[in-house]
C-alpha positions in Angstrom: 0.0 0.0 0.0 1.3 3.4 -0.9 1.4 6.1 1.7 1.0 8.7 -1.0 4.6 9.9 -1.2 4.7 11.3 -4.7 8.3 10.5 -5.6 10.3 8.7 -8.2 12.9 6.1 -7.5 14.9 6.0 -10.7 16.6 9.4 -10.4 16.7 12.3 -8.0 13.4 14.3 -7.9 13.6 17.7 -9.8 11.0 19.2 -7.4 10.1 18.3 -3.8 7.8 15.2 -3.6 4.4 15.8 -2.0 4.2 14.1 1.3 0.6 13.9 2.7 0.3 15.7 6.0 3.5 17.8 5.5 4.1 21.1 3.8 7.2 21.6 1.7 9.3 24.5 2.9 12.6 24.7 0.9 15.4 22.8 -0.7 19.0 22.6 0.6 21.2 22.9 -2.4 24.6 21.5 -1.5 27.5 22.9 -3.7 29.6 20.3 -5.6 27.3 17.4 -4.8 25.5 15.4 -7.4 24.6 12.2 -5.6 21.9 13.6 -3.2 19.2 16.2 -2.7 17.6 17.5 0.5 14.1 18.8 0.8 12.8 20.5 4.0 9.2 20.2 5.2 7.3 21.6 8.2 7.4 19.8 11.6 11.3 19.6 11.2 11.1 16.8 8.6 13.7 16.4 5.9 13.6 14.2 2.8 17.1 13.1 1.7 17.4 11.4 -1.6 20.6 9.5 -2.4 21.6 7.9 -5.7 22.8 4.3 -5.0 23.0 2.9 -8.5 22.1 3.4 -12.2 19.3 0.8 -12.5 16.9 -1.0 -10.3 17.7 -4.5 -9.1 14.6 -5.4 -7.1 11.6 -4.2 -5.1 13.1 -3.4 -1.7 13.8 0.2 -0.8 17.6 -0.4 -0.8 17.4 -2.0 -4.2 16.0 1.1 -6.0 18.5 3.4 -7.9 17.5 6.2 -5.5 16.8 5.7 -1.8 14.6 8.1 0.1 15.4 8.9 3.7 12.7 10.7 5.7 14.4 12.3 8.8 11.8 13.3 11.3 11.6 14.3 14.9 10.4 11.6 17.3 7.1 13.5 17.8 6.4 14.3 14.1 3.2 12.6 12.8 3.9 10.7 9.6 1.5 9.1 7.3 0.8 5.4 7.9 2.8 3.2 5.5 5.4 5.8 4.7 8.1 3.4 5.8 7.3 1.3 2.7 8.4 4.2 0.5 11.2 5.8 2.5 13.7 4.7 5.2 12.5 6.6 8.3 15.1 8.0 10.6 13.8 9.5 13.8 15.8 12.2 15.5 17.5 12.7 17.8 19.6 9.7 17.3 21.7 8.7 20.3 23.7 5.7 19.3 25.3 5.6 15.8 27.4 2.9 14.1 29.7 4.9 11.8 30.8 2.3 9.3 31.7 5.0 6.8 35.2 6.6 7.4 34.2 9.5 5.1 31.1 10.3 7.2 33.1 10.0 10.4 35.7 12.4 9.2 33.1 14.9 8.0 31.2 14.7 11.4 34.5 15.1 13.3 35.5 18.1 11.1 32.1 19.8 11.9 32.3 18.9 15.6 29.1 16.8 15.4 30.3 13.6 16.9 29.5 14.8 20.4 25.8 14.8 19.6 25.7 11.0 19.8 27.4 8.0 21.2 29.4 6.0 18.7 28.8 2.2 18.6 31.9 0.1 17.9 30.5 -2.8 15.9 33.0 -3.9 13.3 33.5 -2.6 9.7 31.3 -1.6 6.8 31.4 -5.2 5.4 31.5 -7.2 8.6 29.1 -5.9 11.3 29.1 -7.2 14.9 25.4 -7.6 15.4 25.7 -8.4 19.1 27.5 -5.0 19.6 24.9 -3.2 17.5 22.0 -4.5 19.6 23.9 -4.2 23.0 24.9 -0.6 22.1 21.3 0.4 21.5 22.2 1.5 18.0 19.4 3.6 16.4 21.2 4.6 13.2 23.8 2.9 11.0 25.8 5.1 8.6 27.1 2.6 6.0 30.0 3.3 3.7 29.3 3.6 0.0 32.0 1.0 -0.7 29.4 -1.6 0.2 27.6 -0.9 -3.1 30.4 -2.3 -5.2 29.6 -5.5 -7.1 32.1 -7.5 -5.2 30.4 -6.5 -1.9 26.9 -7.6 -3.0 26.7 -10.5 -0.5 27.8 -8.2 2.4 25.4 -5.5 1.3 22.4 -7.9 1.2 23.4 -9.3 4.6 23.6 -5.7 6.0 20.3 -4.7 4.6 18.6 -7.8 6.1 20.3 -7.2 9.4 19.2 -3.6 9.5 15.6 -4.5 8.7 15.5 -7.3 11.2 16.9 -5.0 14.0 14.6 -2.2 12.9 17.6 0.1 12.7 17.7 2.5 9.7 20.8 2.3 7.5 21.9 5.5 5.7 24.4 4.8 2.9 27.0 7.5 2.7 28.1 8.3 -0.8 30.3 11.4 0.0 33.5 9.7 -1.0 32.0 9.0 -4.5 31.3 12.7 -5.2 33.5 14.4 -7.8 35.0 16.9 -5.4 35.5 17.6 -1.7 
């Protein structure tokens, strides 16, 4: 069942998708970035679109060429079923597994790592599930390296683990951008 999110999944949206119950506010236009877009809505909700691949390989959210991440405050009311069309990340996050070195460097550079506890749970291609659960992890920031063809098995395993633990996985593509 569709929640009504009017978005495409084959490429980044040119205009902000309509999200029932939310009013579009603005777009954040990052300079020098081509692999993502950020749309802001009322109630402190952001829609982040990230290009993962050139073509679709299945029906799961993480198998689409573009993944939609809906980042929303814990108390924001979202349309029922939206989690079937977008990966929902509730904020604030308190325990993060940073499997992406690029994301970790960026967060350290911007002095943002003090906003959460870092869960030590292995590497991008070999998660320690017991540590993720024991650490109360509420967000995984995965490295874009997991998208390479030789990592398909690890990627599928990580997606399944993320879904089973009900912990959203954000795939960081910053190291794949053309410039710093």
